[in-house]
N, C-alpha and C positions, 0 to 999 in steps of 0.2 A: 186572439191576441190577449196577452197577459198585461194587466195594468197593476203595478205595484201600489199598494196602499201603505203609507208609512206615516210616521210621526214627524213633526217638525222639530229641529234643533236650532236654537239660536246661540250664536257665539259672538264674542266681542273681539274684534281685531283692529289694529291700527289701520289707518287709511292706506299706509304704505304696504302693509302685508296684504290687505284686501286687493289692492291693485295688482300686486305681484301674483296673487292667486288667480285672479281673473285673466291676467295676461298668460300665465302658464296654461290654464285651461283652454284658452283660445289657440295657443300654439300647438297643444296636443289634440285639438278638436275633441275635447271631452267636457262633460258637464262638471260643475263643482261637486255635485252629488256623486258622480261616478268616481272622481279622484278621491274623495273622502271614503267612500265604500271600499275601494281598492286598498287604501292605506290601512283601514281597520282590518280588513281581511289579511293583509300582510302581517299585522301584529299577531293575529291568532296563529298563523302559520308558523311564525318564529317561536312562539311558545310551544306549539305541538312538536316542532322539530327537536327542541331541547328537552322534551319531557320523556325521552326513551332511553 
């Protein structure tokens, strides 16, 4: 079993945005970490796609 060791990132969000994020994660049955990692990965893919 692989256990990911990572760093902690603290961000400031309004309570309204925080609640929307938690609700979205629950609806998608995903963790906040997974959502953010997928979003970051999509940014990298977009840049790689336009670099050719």
